[in-house]
Backbone as JSON, one array per atom type, in Angstrom:
{
  "sequence": "MSKSQTNPLLCDPVTGTCEMPISEKSIETANILTKNKPIKIIYYTDPICSSCWGIEPQLRKLKLEYGDYFDIEYRMGGLLPDWSYNSGRISKPSDVAHHWDEASLHYEMPIDGDVWLEDPLDSSYPSCIAFKAAQIQSEEKAVKFMRILREKLYLEKKNIAKWENIVEAAKIADLDIEKLKADYDGDAKKLFQEDLNYGKTLAVRGFPTLFFADANNNKLTVYGSKPYASYENALSALFPEAKKKNISNTNTLALFEIYPTLAPKECAVIHDISVNDAKIILEELYEKGKLNKTSIKNGTLYIKK",
  "N": [[201.25, 143.47, -92.6], [200.24, 140.39, -91.4], [198.92, 139.19, -88.25], [199.78, 136.64, -87.76], [202.18, 136.58, -88.98], [203.67, 138.34, -87.61], [206.66, 139.27, -86.14], [208.55, 139.83, -83.26], [211.06, 141.02, -83.5], [211.15, 142.15, -85.94], [211.06, 145.12, -86.75], [208.82, 147.57, -87.8], [209.35, 150.06, -90.07], [207.47, 151.84, -91.04], [205.33, 152.08, -89.2], [206.95, 152.43, -87.08], [207.43, 150.62, -85.03], [208.17, 147.76, -82.94], [206.42, 144.98, -83.07], [204.38, 142.87, -80.99], [203.31, 139.48, -81.19], [199.86, 138.85, -80.81], [197.54, 136.92, -79.1], [194.95, 137.1, -78.17], [192.32, 139.58, -78.1], [193.14, 142.58, -76.51], [192.0, 144.78, -73.92], [191.9, 148.16, -73.2], [192.05, 149.02, -70.03], [193.19, 149.97, -67.72], [193.8, 152.35, -65.09], [195.78, 155.3, -64.95], [197.76, 156.81, -62.68], [198.58, 160.06, -61.72], [201.23, 161.72, -59.9], [203.35, 163.65, -58.6], [203.57, 165.54, -60.56], [201.87, 167.32, -63.27], [201.45, 165.61, -65.46], [201.62, 162.17, -66.24], [203.75, 159.84, -67.71], [203.72, 156.69, -69.05], [206.0, 154.49, -70.18], [206.39, 151.98, -72.33], [208.85, 149.74, -73.12], [211.79, 148.05, -74.37], [214.99, 146.67, -73.82], [216.22, 145.67, -76.16], [214.86, 146.67, -78.31], [214.87, 148.04, -81.41], [213.41, 150.16, -82.48], [212.83, 151.6, -80.2], [215.35, 152.54, -79.5], [215.47, 154.21, -81.6], [213.77, 156.32, -80.86], [215.1, 157.72, -78.94], [216.25, 160.33, -79.47], [213.93, 162.02, -79.62], [212.74, 161.58, -77.14], [214.68, 162.44, -75.35], [214.75, 165.15, -75.97], [212.16, 165.89, -75.25], [212.26, 165.58, -72.48], [214.09, 167.6, -71.86], [212.75, 169.93, -72.72], [210.17, 169.84, -71.57], [210.34, 168.62, -69.11], [209.7, 169.49, -66.53], [207.03, 169.12, -66.24], [206.19, 166.49, -66.32], [206.27, 163.1, -65.07], [208.07, 160.18, -65.82], [207.52, 156.81, -66.26], [209.19, 153.88, -66.53], [208.49, 150.89, -68.14], [208.9, 147.41, -68.67], [208.83, 145.47, -71.66], [209.36, 142.85, -72.6], [210.23, 141.85, -75.17], [211.48, 139.72, -76.62], [210.92, 136.67, -75.7], [211.95, 134.12, -76.28], [213.25, 132.04, -78.94], [211.06, 130.82, -80.11], [209.13, 131.91, -81.7], [209.56, 131.96, -84.54], [208.68, 133.19, -87.0], [207.35, 135.28, -89.68], [209.78, 137.15, -91.55], [211.9, 136.61, -90.02], [213.44, 134.07, -88.47], [215.51, 133.1, -87.11], [218.42, 134.09, -85.17], [220.44, 135.21, -86.9], [218.98, 136.31, -88.96], [218.23, 138.76, -88.05], [220.31, 140.51, -88.25], [220.76, 141.96, -90.77], [218.38, 143.33, -90.86], [218.59, 145.03, -88.63], [220.66, 146.66, -89.45], [219.35, 148.01, -91.49], [217.41, 149.32, -89.97], [219.03, 151.05, -88.56], [219.84, 152.87, -90.53], [217.34, 153.92, -91.19], [216.42, 155.15, -88.78], [218.52, 156.77, -88.32], [220.31, 156.36, -86.29], [223.11, 154.98, -84.53], [223.64, 151.61, -85.12], [224.89, 148.37, -84.98], [224.27, 145.57, -86.58], [225.63, 143.18, -86.5], [225.95, 141.86, -84.11], [224.11, 139.87, -83.96], [225.14, 137.95, -85.52], [227.58, 137.39, -84.41], [227.45, 137.12, -81.56], [224.76, 136.18, -80.65], [221.65, 137.09, -79.02], [219.6, 135.14, -76.86], [217.29, 135.84, -75.69], [215.32, 138.66, -74.54], [214.61, 138.87, -71.98], [216.49, 138.6, -69.72], [217.82, 141.15, -69.7], [215.64, 142.84, -69.34], [214.75, 142.06, -66.79], [217.02, 142.69, -65.33], [216.94, 145.47, -65.56], [214.63, 146.03, -64.05], [215.61, 145.24, -61.59], [217.57, 147.18, -61.25], [215.95, 149.44, -61.02], [214.92, 149.11, -58.48], [216.98, 149.98, -56.89], [217.51, 152.66, -57.79], [215.7, 154.95, -59.62], [216.74, 156.89, -61.34], [219.4, 155.99, -61.79], [218.75, 153.59, -62.98], [217.67, 154.35, -65.44], [219.94, 155.44, -66.64], [221.44, 153.11, -66.73], [219.93, 151.56, -68.51], [220.37, 152.98, -70.88], [223.15, 152.61, -71.15], [223.27, 149.81, -71.42], [222.01, 149.59, -73.91], [223.8, 150.97, -75.56], [225.99, 149.27, -75.36], [224.95, 147.03, -76.6], [224.11, 147.94, -79.22], [226.3, 149.34, -80.28], [228.71, 148.21, -79.33], [228.34, 145.59, -79.78], [227.69, 143.75, -77.79], [226.39, 140.96, -76.1], [223.68, 141.41, -74.29], [222.18, 139.73, -72.82], [223.77, 138.22, -71.33], [225.18, 137.75, -68.14], [227.71, 138.82, -67.4], [228.03, 140.99, -69.12], [225.87, 142.55, -68.42], [226.64, 143.23, -65.82], [228.9, 144.76, -66.4], [227.76, 147.03, -67.57], [226.22, 147.86, -65.41], [228.13, 148.63, -63.52], [229.2, 150.93, -64.71], [226.97, 152.52, -64.52], [226.98, 152.98, -61.87], [225.76, 151.24, -60.03], [224.93, 149.14, -57.24], [226.41, 146.15, -57.32], [226.21, 143.7, -55.98], [223.73, 143.9, -54.69], [222.16, 144.26, -56.95], [222.37, 141.73, -58.17], [221.16, 140.11, -56.2], [218.56, 141.17, -56.2], [217.91, 140.73, -58.87], [217.75, 137.97, -58.93], [215.64, 137.72, -57.29], [213.16, 139.8, -56.3], [212.97, 141.3, -58.69], [212.14, 139.71, -60.82], [209.47, 139.23, -60.27], [208.52, 141.86, -60.4], [208.97, 142.39, -63.1], [207.17, 140.58, -64.24], [204.84, 141.77, -63.36], [204.92, 144.11, -64.9], [204.53, 142.98, -67.44], [201.95, 141.98, -67.12], [200.48, 144.31, -66.55], [200.89, 145.65, -68.91], [199.24, 144.2, -70.58], [196.7, 144.95, -69.65], [196.75, 147.55, -70.43], [196.66, 147.28, -73.09], [199.01, 147.08, -74.6], [200.74, 146.58, -77.55], [203.05, 146.65, -78.86], [206.34, 148.12, -79.23], [208.13, 151.24, -79.33], [205.72, 152.25, -76.84], [203.98, 154.95, -75.59], [202.14, 156.16, -72.97], [200.29, 158.92, -72.17], [198.99, 160.66, -69.43], [196.64, 162.61, -67.55], [195.66, 164.25, -64.41], [192.99, 163.65, -64.24], [192.75, 161.25, -65.39], [192.53, 161.34, -68.12], [193.64, 160.14, -71.21], [196.25, 159.87, -73.63], [197.77, 158.22, -76.33], [200.92, 157.57, -77.74], [202.04, 155.75, -80.24], [204.68, 153.87, -81.28], [207.66, 154.9, -83.13], [207.74, 158.22, -83.62], [207.61, 161.54, -85.17], [209.02, 164.34, -83.34], [207.02, 166.24, -82.73], [204.69, 164.76, -82.28], [204.88, 163.69, -79.69], [205.19, 166.0, -78.19], [202.78, 167.29, -78.78], [200.9, 165.56, -77.63], [201.42, 165.85, -74.89], [200.92, 168.6, -74.6], [198.23, 168.74, -75.28], [196.99, 167.51, -73.13], [197.88, 169.04, -71.03], [197.64, 172.09, -71.4], [198.78, 174.34, -70.25], [201.46, 173.99, -70.1], [204.75, 175.18, -70.5], [207.15, 175.56, -72.89], [210.62, 175.01, -72.55], [213.19, 176.96, -73.91], [215.5, 175.42, -75.67], [216.92, 175.19, -77.96], [219.09, 176.79, -78.57], [220.99, 176.02, -76.81], [224.29, 175.51, -75.64], [226.21, 173.12, -77.28], [228.19, 171.52, -76.08], [227.46, 171.76, -73.45], [225.24, 170.15, -73.33], [226.27, 167.62, -72.96], [226.75, 167.5, -70.29], [224.35, 166.84, -69.28], [223.45, 164.66, -70.8], [225.64, 162.2, -71.15], [226.45, 160.87, -73.46], [225.92, 161.29, -76.93], [224.32, 160.83, -80.02], [224.69, 162.01, -83.42], [222.07, 162.37, -84.52], [220.53, 162.73, -82.24], [221.56, 165.11, -81.22], [220.85, 166.74, -83.37], [218.01, 166.7, -83.34], [217.5, 167.82, -80.82], [218.66, 170.38, -81.1], [217.21, 171.24, -83.24], [218.19, 171.14, -85.9], [219.79, 170.1, -89.0], [220.89, 166.67, -89.45], [223.35, 166.49, -90.67], [224.46, 169.03, -90.14], [224.63, 168.8, -87.37], [226.52, 166.77, -87.17], [228.79, 168.1, -88.1], [229.19, 170.05, -86.1], [229.63, 168.41, -83.82], [231.84, 166.93, -84.63], [233.76, 168.9, -84.89], [234.07, 169.63, -82.2], [235.1, 167.26, -81.26], [237.52, 167.15, -82.67], [238.79, 169.28, -81.53], [239.47, 168.23, -79.17], [237.56, 168.17, -77.19], [235.61, 166.26, -76.9], [235.15, 162.66, -76.78], [234.82, 159.85, -79.04], [232.96, 157.1, -80.46], [233.06, 155.13, -83.24], [231.18, 153.25, -85.55], [230.19, 150.93, -88.16], [227.72, 151.92, -88.94], [227.46, 154.54, -88.04], [228.1, 157.08, -85.48], [228.91, 157.69, -82.06], [229.12, 160.27, -79.8], [231.07, 161.19, -76.97], [231.17, 162.34, -73.63], [234.06, 163.9, -72.28]],
  "CA": [[201.74, 142.2, -92.06], [199.22, 139.76, -90.59], [199.39, 138.88, -86.91], [200.47, 135.36, -87.78], [203.53, 136.81, -89.49], [204.35, 139.33, -86.78], [207.8, 138.84, -85.36], [208.88, 140.97, -82.41], [212.32, 141.66, -83.86], [211.01, 142.77, -87.26], [210.46, 146.43, -86.47], [208.23, 148.14, -89.0], [209.72, 151.48, -90.14], [206.29, 152.65, -91.36], [204.66, 152.38, -87.93], [207.98, 152.73, -86.09], [207.23, 149.75, -83.87], [208.45, 146.33, -82.9], [205.13, 144.47, -82.61], [204.29, 141.56, -80.37], [202.17, 138.67, -81.6], [198.8, 138.85, -79.79], [196.64, 135.79, -79.33], [193.57, 137.52, -77.96], [192.16, 141.04, -78.1], [193.3, 143.21, -75.21], [191.14, 145.95, -73.72], [192.58, 149.17, -72.39], [191.19, 149.2, -68.86], [193.93, 150.43, -66.54], [193.93, 153.75, -64.75], [197.15, 155.78, -64.77], [197.67, 157.83, -61.64], [199.65, 161.06, -61.63], [201.62, 161.95, -58.51], [203.93, 164.95, -58.25], [203.54, 166.48, -61.69], [200.56, 167.29, -63.94], [201.34, 164.53, -66.45], [202.37, 160.93, -66.03], [203.99, 159.07, -68.93], [204.16, 155.31, -68.89], [206.75, 154.17, -71.4], [206.68, 150.55, -72.52], [210.03, 149.63, -73.95], [212.57, 146.82, -74.19], [216.38, 147.03, -74.12], [216.69, 145.27, -77.49], [213.94, 147.18, -79.34], [215.57, 149.03, -82.24], [212.55, 151.34, -82.61], [212.98, 152.37, -78.96], [216.6, 153.26, -79.7], [215.15, 155.23, -82.59], [213.08, 157.5, -80.29], [215.93, 158.39, -77.94], [216.36, 161.78, -79.71], [212.68, 162.7, -79.28], [212.5, 161.45, -75.71], [215.64, 163.3, -74.66], [214.32, 166.54, -76.16], [210.95, 166.09, -74.46], [212.7, 165.76, -71.08], [214.73, 168.91, -71.74], [211.8, 171.04, -72.94], [208.94, 169.76, -70.76], [210.58, 167.73, -67.97], [209.08, 170.02, -65.3], [205.59, 168.85, -66.23], [205.82, 165.07, -66.34], [207.08, 161.99, -64.58], [208.05, 159.08, -66.77], [207.67, 155.5, -65.62], [209.66, 152.9, -67.52], [207.98, 149.52, -67.98], [209.56, 146.49, -69.6], [207.88, 144.8, -72.53], [209.62, 141.44, -72.88], [210.1, 141.74, -76.62], [211.9, 138.41, -77.13], [211.01, 135.64, -74.65], [212.86, 133.09, -76.79], [213.19, 131.97, -80.4], [209.99, 129.91, -80.54], [208.21, 132.58, -82.62], [209.81, 131.38, -85.86], [207.63, 133.75, -87.85], [207.71, 136.39, -90.55], [211.04, 136.99, -92.26], [212.94, 136.36, -89.04], [213.2, 132.8, -87.79], [216.72, 132.78, -86.34], [219.14, 135.34, -84.85], [221.2, 135.8, -88.02], [218.06, 137.06, -89.8], [218.04, 140.1, -87.49], [221.49, 141.36, -88.52], [220.52, 142.88, -91.88], [217.24, 144.18, -90.48], [219.07, 146.08, -87.73], [221.42, 147.61, -90.27], [218.34, 148.84, -92.15], [216.8, 150.17, -88.93], [220.01, 152.09, -88.26], [219.74, 153.88, -91.59], [216.02, 154.55, -91.12], [216.32, 156.02, -87.61], [219.74, 157.59, -88.28], [220.97, 156.09, -85.02], [224.13, 153.95, -84.75], [223.34, 150.21, -84.75], [225.63, 147.35, -85.72], [223.48, 144.34, -86.49], [226.47, 141.99, -86.5], [225.86, 141.14, -82.84], [223.26, 138.7, -84.19], [225.98, 136.96, -86.19], [228.77, 137.11, -83.61], [227.11, 136.69, -80.19], [223.32, 136.48, -80.64], [220.88, 136.99, -77.79], [218.55, 134.14, -76.91], [216.08, 136.41, -75.09], [215.5, 140.0, -73.95], [214.15, 138.82, -70.59], [217.51, 138.92, -68.72], [218.07, 142.6, -69.61], [214.44, 143.44, -68.77], [214.77, 141.78, -65.35], [218.12, 143.49, -64.78], [216.47, 146.86, -65.45], [213.73, 146.1, -62.9], [216.48, 145.17, -60.41], [218.2, 148.5, -61.12], [214.92, 150.37, -60.56], [214.78, 148.95, -57.03], [218.02, 150.82, -56.29], [217.39, 154.07, -58.15], [215.07, 155.17, -60.93], [217.67, 157.66, -62.17], [220.48, 155.11, -62.21], [218.19, 152.57, -63.86], [217.54, 154.94, -66.78], [221.31, 155.47, -67.16], [221.79, 151.71, -66.96], [219.27, 151.16, -69.77], [221.1, 153.62, -71.98], [224.45, 151.94, -71.28], [222.98, 148.49, -71.99], [221.73, 149.75, -75.35], [225.05, 151.32, -76.25], [226.8, 148.06, -75.42], [224.34, 146.15, -77.6], [224.04, 148.5, -80.57], [227.6, 149.8, -80.78], [229.82, 147.33, -78.97], [227.94, 144.22, -80.16], [227.72, 142.91, -76.59], [225.17, 140.21, -75.81], [223.25, 141.91, -72.99], [221.49, 138.67, -72.07], [224.8, 137.59, -70.51], [225.35, 138.45, -66.87], [228.95, 139.61, -67.33], [227.81, 142.25, -69.84], [224.95, 143.31, -67.57], [227.46, 143.76, -64.73], [229.75, 145.81, -66.96], [226.91, 148.23, -67.7], [225.78, 148.28, -64.07], [229.25, 149.32, -62.88], [229.28, 152.28, -65.29], [225.81, 153.26, -63.99], [227.21, 153.14, -60.43], [224.82, 150.43, -59.27], [225.49, 148.16, -56.3], [226.34, 144.89, -58.08], [225.74, 142.62, -55.09], [222.27, 144.09, -54.53], [221.56, 144.02, -58.27], [222.28, 140.28, -58.35], [220.15, 139.59, -55.27], [217.23, 141.58, -56.7], [217.73, 140.05, -60.16], [217.33, 136.6, -58.63], [214.48, 137.76, -56.4], [211.97, 140.62, -56.55], [212.91, 141.88, -60.04], [211.37, 138.82, -61.71], [208.07, 139.5, -59.97], [208.23, 143.19, -60.94], [208.91, 142.25, -64.56], [205.88, 139.93, -64.55], [203.81, 142.8, -63.16], [204.96, 144.95, -66.1], [203.9, 142.24, -68.54], [200.51, 141.91, -66.86], [199.95, 145.67, -66.68], [200.91, 145.93, -70.35], [198.04, 143.6, -71.18], [195.53, 145.77, -69.3], [196.85, 148.8, -71.21], [196.59, 146.88, -74.51], [200.3, 147.3, -75.28], [200.91, 145.57, -78.59], [204.36, 146.82, -79.48], [207.23, 149.09, -78.58], [207.78, 151.91, -78.08], [204.38, 152.79, -76.6], [203.97, 155.93, -74.51], [200.82, 156.58, -72.51], [200.27, 160.2, -71.47], [197.76, 160.76, -68.65], [196.56, 163.75, -66.61], [195.12, 163.92, -63.09], [191.62, 163.14, -64.41], [192.9, 160.0, -66.13], [192.43, 161.48, -69.58], [194.84, 159.49, -71.73], [196.61, 159.89, -75.05], [198.82, 157.23, -76.58], [201.77, 157.7, -78.92], [202.45, 154.37, -80.52], [205.73, 153.77, -82.29], [208.61, 156.0, -83.29], [207.06, 159.3, -84.35], [208.32, 162.82, -85.08], [208.97, 164.96, -82.02], [205.75, 166.95, -82.52], [203.66, 163.84, -81.78], [205.03, 163.59, -78.24], [204.93, 167.35, -77.68], [201.34, 167.58, -78.92], [200.17, 164.75, -76.65], [201.58, 166.49, -73.59], [200.26, 169.92, -74.63], [196.77, 168.53, -75.33], [196.53, 167.16, -71.79], [198.25, 170.11, -70.1], [197.91, 173.25, -72.26], [199.54, 175.37, -69.53], [202.9, 173.67, -70.15], [205.55, 176.16, -71.23], [208.35, 174.93, -73.41], [211.92, 175.65, -72.34], [213.91, 177.17, -75.17], [216.8, 174.73, -75.55], [217.53, 175.04, -79.29], [220.37, 177.5, -78.62], [221.88, 175.53, -75.75], [225.63, 175.13, -76.06], [226.25, 171.67, -77.51], [229.05, 170.88, -75.08], [226.71, 171.75, -72.2], [224.32, 169.01, -73.38], [226.95, 166.43, -72.48], [226.65, 167.49, -68.83], [223.06, 166.22, -69.0], [223.5, 163.37, -71.47], [227.08, 161.99, -71.38], [226.68, 160.4, -74.83], [224.93, 161.78, -77.9], [224.49, 160.56, -81.44], [224.35, 163.21, -84.2], [220.62, 162.53, -84.66], [220.03, 163.29, -80.98], [221.97, 166.53, -81.23], [220.07, 167.42, -84.41], [216.62, 166.86, -82.87], [217.51, 168.76, -79.69], [218.96, 171.73, -81.6], [216.34, 171.52, -84.39], [219.04, 171.37, -87.08], [219.94, 168.88, -89.78], [221.85, 165.71, -88.93], [224.67, 166.87, -91.21], [224.96, 170.17, -89.36], [224.99, 168.28, -86.05], [227.78, 166.04, -87.33], [229.87, 169.1, -88.23], [229.41, 170.64, -84.77], [230.19, 167.39, -82.93], [233.17, 166.56, -85.11], [234.66, 170.02, -84.52], [234.34, 169.5, -80.77], [235.99, 166.1, -81.12], [238.85, 167.51, -83.19], [239.39, 170.22, -80.56], [239.77, 167.47, -77.95], [236.53, 168.41, -76.17], [234.78, 165.05, -76.81], [235.6, 161.4, -77.34], [233.78, 159.28, -79.9], [233.02, 155.71, -80.9], [232.5, 155.02, -84.59], [230.9, 151.9, -86.06], [229.9, 150.98, -89.6], [226.48, 152.64, -89.2], [227.31, 155.81, -87.34], [229.05, 157.51, -84.44], [228.4, 158.17, -80.79], [230.08, 161.19, -79.18], [231.11, 160.86, -75.54], [231.73, 163.37, -72.74], [235.42, 163.61, -71.79]],
  "C": [[200.67, 141.61, -91.16], [199.81, 139.4, -89.24], [200.17, 137.57, -86.89], [201.91, 135.51, -88.25], [204.34, 137.75, -88.6], [205.5, 138.69, -86.02], [208.29, 140.02, -84.55], [210.17, 141.69, -82.8], [212.29, 142.27, -85.26], [210.29, 144.1, -87.07], [210.05, 147.11, -87.77], [208.56, 149.63, -89.08], [208.54, 152.39, -90.46], [205.57, 153.06, -90.08], [205.66, 152.77, -86.86], [207.88, 151.87, -84.85], [207.83, 148.37, -84.09], [207.2, 145.72, -82.28], [205.23, 143.09, -82.01], [203.13, 140.79, -80.99], [201.13, 138.67, -80.47], [197.82, 137.73, -80.11], [195.18, 136.18, -79.12], [193.51, 139.04, -77.89], [192.29, 141.57, -76.68], [192.39, 144.43, -75.12], [191.86, 146.92, -72.79], [191.71, 149.53, -71.21], [191.89, 149.9, -67.7], [193.83, 151.94, -66.35], [195.41, 154.09, -64.59], [197.09, 156.95, -63.81], [198.87, 158.77, -61.69], [199.99, 161.27, -60.16], [202.08, 163.38, -58.29], [203.82, 166.0, -59.35], [202.23, 166.33, -62.45], [200.36, 166.09, -64.86], [202.19, 163.34, -66.03], [202.52, 160.26, -67.4], [204.42, 157.67, -68.53], [204.76, 154.88, -70.23], [207.05, 152.68, -71.41], [207.77, 150.39, -73.56], [210.69, 148.27, -73.71], [214.01, 147.16, -74.57], [216.83, 146.68, -75.53], [215.77, 145.74, -78.62], [214.62, 148.3, -80.14], [214.73, 150.29, -82.45], [212.62, 152.22, -81.37], [214.3, 153.15, -78.97], [216.37, 154.42, -80.66], [214.44, 156.45, -82.03], [213.89, 158.17, -79.18], [216.06, 159.9, -78.21], [215.12, 162.54, -79.27], [212.45, 162.7, -77.77], [213.44, 162.36, -74.92], [215.24, 164.77, -74.8], [213.09, 166.84, -75.31], [211.3, 166.32, -72.99], [213.32, 167.15, -70.87], [213.71, 170.05, -71.82], [210.63, 171.03, -71.96], [209.1, 168.93, -69.49], [209.95, 168.2, -66.66], [207.63, 169.58, -65.15], [205.22, 167.37, -66.22], [206.81, 164.19, -65.6], [206.98, 160.89, -65.61], [208.37, 157.78, -66.04], [208.02, 154.48, -66.69], [209.13, 151.52, -67.17], [208.59, 148.64, -69.06], [208.55, 145.64, -70.36], [208.12, 143.33, -72.78], [209.48, 141.11, -74.36], [210.42, 140.34, -77.14], [212.0, 137.41, -75.97], [212.02, 134.56, -75.02], [212.7, 133.06, -78.31], [212.1, 131.04, -80.93], [209.0, 130.56, -81.5], [208.33, 132.02, -84.02], [208.79, 131.87, -86.88], [208.14, 134.9, -88.7], [209.0, 136.09, -91.29], [212.2, 136.72, -91.31], [212.63, 135.07, -88.29], [214.41, 132.37, -86.96], [217.52, 134.06, -86.15], [219.83, 135.99, -86.04], [220.31, 136.6, -88.96], [217.91, 138.51, -89.34], [219.14, 141.06, -87.95], [221.22, 142.39, -89.61], [219.39, 143.85, -91.54], [217.69, 145.31, -89.56], [219.91, 147.1, -88.48], [220.47, 148.55, -91.01], [217.69, 149.8, -91.17], [217.73, 151.33, -88.58], [219.94, 153.22, -89.27], [218.42, 154.64, -91.5], [215.94, 155.55, -89.97], [217.51, 156.97, -87.48], [220.43, 157.51, -86.91], [221.95, 154.94, -85.2], [223.71, 152.58, -84.22], [224.2, 149.31, -85.61], [224.93, 146.02, -85.53], [224.31, 143.07, -86.38], [226.5, 141.25, -85.17], [225.08, 139.84, -83.02], [224.0, 137.6, -84.96], [227.1, 136.48, -85.26], [228.46, 136.57, -82.21], [225.63, 136.94, -79.96], [222.66, 136.27, -79.27], [219.82, 135.91, -77.94], [217.23, 134.66, -76.35], [216.37, 137.84, -74.64], [215.1, 140.0, -72.48], [215.25, 139.13, -69.57], [217.76, 140.42, -68.58], [216.85, 143.34, -69.05], [214.43, 143.26, -67.24], [215.88, 142.58, -64.67], [217.71, 144.95, -64.61], [215.54, 147.0, -64.25], [214.54, 146.04, -61.6], [217.16, 146.52, -60.17], [217.21, 149.53, -60.59], [214.73, 150.3, -59.04], [215.79, 149.84, -56.31], [217.77, 152.3, -56.53], [216.78, 154.2, -59.53], [216.04, 155.89, -61.87], [218.82, 156.79, -62.68], [219.99, 154.03, -63.17], [218.06, 153.09, -65.3], [218.92, 155.05, -67.43], [221.76, 154.07, -67.56], [221.19, 151.21, -68.27], [220.01, 151.73, -70.97], [222.43, 152.91, -72.22], [224.28, 150.55, -71.87], [222.78, 148.59, -73.5], [222.99, 150.11, -76.13], [225.95, 150.1, -76.39], [226.27, 147.11, -76.5], [224.51, 146.7, -79.01], [225.39, 148.91, -81.15], [228.74, 148.83, -80.51], [229.55, 145.87, -79.31], [228.06, 143.25, -78.98], [226.36, 142.24, -76.39], [224.71, 140.57, -74.39], [222.29, 140.94, -72.29], [222.48, 137.97, -71.14], [225.09, 138.44, -69.27], [226.6, 139.31, -66.83], [228.82, 140.94, -68.06], [226.83, 143.16, -69.1], [225.74, 143.98, -66.44], [228.33, 144.92, -65.21], [228.97, 147.12, -67.08], [226.51, 148.77, -66.33], [226.88, 149.03, -63.34], [229.37, 150.75, -63.39], [228.14, 153.16, -64.76], [225.89, 153.45, -62.48], [226.15, 152.43, -59.59], [225.58, 149.5, -58.33], [225.31, 146.78, -56.93], [225.8, 143.75, -57.23], [224.23, 142.69, -54.91], [221.56, 143.81, -55.85], [221.36, 142.53, -58.5], [221.21, 139.66, -57.46], [218.74, 139.93, -55.75], [216.9, 140.91, -58.03], [217.2, 138.64, -59.94], [216.05, 136.56, -57.81], [213.33, 138.61, -56.92], [211.85, 141.12, -57.99], [212.1, 141.01, -61.0], [209.87, 139.04, -61.52], [207.65, 140.85, -60.55], [208.12, 143.17, -62.46], [207.59, 141.6, -64.97], [204.74, 140.91, -64.37], [203.76, 143.75, -64.36], [204.26, 144.26, -67.26], [202.39, 142.2, -68.36], [199.84, 143.27, -67.05], [199.9, 146.07, -68.15], [199.69, 145.36, -71.05], [196.8, 144.43, -70.87], [195.54, 147.09, -70.06], [196.8, 148.53, -72.72], [197.87, 147.22, -75.28], [200.48, 146.19, -76.31], [202.26, 145.69, -79.3], [205.13, 147.93, -78.78], [207.89, 149.99, -79.62], [206.3, 152.29, -78.03], [204.46, 153.72, -75.4], [202.54, 156.35, -74.22], [200.97, 157.87, -71.72], [198.95, 160.29, -70.71], [197.81, 161.99, -67.74], [195.88, 163.3, -65.32], [193.7, 163.36, -63.16], [191.58, 161.83, -65.19], [192.47, 160.11, -67.59], [193.74, 160.95, -70.15], [195.0, 159.72, -73.23], [197.78, 158.93, -75.22], [199.6, 157.6, -77.84], [202.42, 156.34, -79.14], [203.5, 154.36, -81.62], [206.63, 154.99, -82.31], [208.0, 157.05, -84.2], [207.91, 160.57, -84.29], [208.1, 163.47, -83.71], [207.62, 165.6, -81.72], [204.66, 166.04, -81.96], [203.7, 163.73, -80.26], [204.71, 164.93, -77.57], [203.44, 167.65, -77.7], [200.51, 166.8, -77.91], [200.23, 165.41, -75.28], [200.81, 167.81, -73.54], [198.75, 169.79, -74.63], [196.22, 168.24, -73.93], [196.84, 168.24, -70.76], [198.65, 171.35, -70.9], [198.75, 174.34, -71.58], [201.06, 175.15, -69.62], [203.64, 174.69, -71.02], [206.87, 175.51, -71.61], [209.6, 175.73, -73.04], [212.61, 175.8, -73.68], [215.32, 176.57, -75.04], [217.56, 174.69, -76.88], [218.9, 175.74, -79.38], [221.34, 177.09, -77.52], [223.23, 175.14, -76.33], [225.72, 173.62, -76.15], [227.06, 170.95, -76.45], [228.32, 170.77, -73.74], [225.71, 170.58, -72.16], [224.95, 167.75, -72.8], [227.04, 166.37, -70.95], [225.35, 166.82, -68.39], [223.03, 164.8, -69.56], [224.95, 163.08, -71.87], [227.43, 161.43, -72.77], [225.55, 160.9, -75.73], [225.31, 161.33, -79.31], [224.15, 161.84, -82.21], [222.85, 163.44, -84.35], [220.02, 163.13, -83.4], [220.35, 164.77, -80.88], [221.12, 167.33, -82.21], [218.64, 167.7, -83.95], [216.56, 167.89, -81.75], [217.72, 170.19, -80.17], [218.04, 172.17, -82.74], [217.16, 171.94, -85.61], [219.14, 170.06, -87.85], [220.97, 167.96, -89.14], [223.25, 166.05, -89.42], [225.29, 168.03, -90.44], [225.4, 169.72, -87.96], [226.31, 167.53, -86.1], [228.97, 167.0, -87.39], [230.22, 169.68, -86.86], [230.12, 169.64, -83.85], [231.61, 167.01, -83.33], [234.2, 167.66, -84.79], [235.04, 169.94, -83.05], [235.28, 168.33, -80.5], [237.41, 166.45, -81.55], [239.58, 168.49, -82.27], [239.74, 169.53, -79.24], [238.75, 167.64, -76.84], [235.67, 167.17, -75.92], [235.58, 163.83, -77.24], [234.53, 160.89, -78.29], [234.04, 157.79, -80.14], [232.35, 155.64, -82.25], [232.32, 153.55, -84.95], [230.5, 152.04, -87.53], [228.65, 151.81, -89.91], [226.34, 153.92, -88.38], [228.32, 156.01, -86.23], [228.3, 157.94, -83.19], [229.49, 159.04, -80.17], [229.94, 161.1, -77.67], [231.78, 161.99, -74.77], [233.12, 162.94, -72.27], [235.48, 163.69, -70.29]]
}
């Protein structure tokens, strides 16, 4: 696909990315500083990036197996400023619906593309700014907030550019709504612009992009949705001393104490089993009354009781 045809919402399953149109060549110049742990990961993402939803299984496993060795810094990409792109095979919101249904099948993660038919988003900027506002309160709560926003978008077909839907997610993430609104209207916009500017210095051209860096500023980049080994190998190459926690035999129900919602693909990647086997395990737990679940046309999300 030529750059002139690149549309940010047309995520390429081959590269596993949602690419941004670039007008000029960027140069990777920025230093990445580690702080408390041997490795720093800078993760460029966007709440409405379907490929980023597609790497949730790998990212969650990486945190479980190697979380002692890295800090992860979430940066917002601003995937959809508005609909002025009018490029590629997507020129209006309704064009995204079928594409998201295809992405759901490709990534084996639940996505209902009908949000683009029923209540389409005009931009991803409001949800990006809301995430930066959440980060001001708590990095941990902000990450939970991002997950809830995505679940509302992909499963509940909620337009997360609308403030009332942002508030709904923020309440579940236990954020202070009054402060969130004040920061959303204030400092969060500046922080979001800083993310966009920093992304240019790092030559971010699409999402997801993960930059791994060690204390000597040696860097490795994993671009796009890749198999788990790609993320594991990047970390191990920069910090060979890292010892993997054995989590494959972790009790499935215990995972919900860490991650309150899990799709079968996430369970499968974490346990290193097939998606079908994960579905059987999760469905048995649901039938025993141990879990709740939400089912949509393209999959299921299991929820801690």
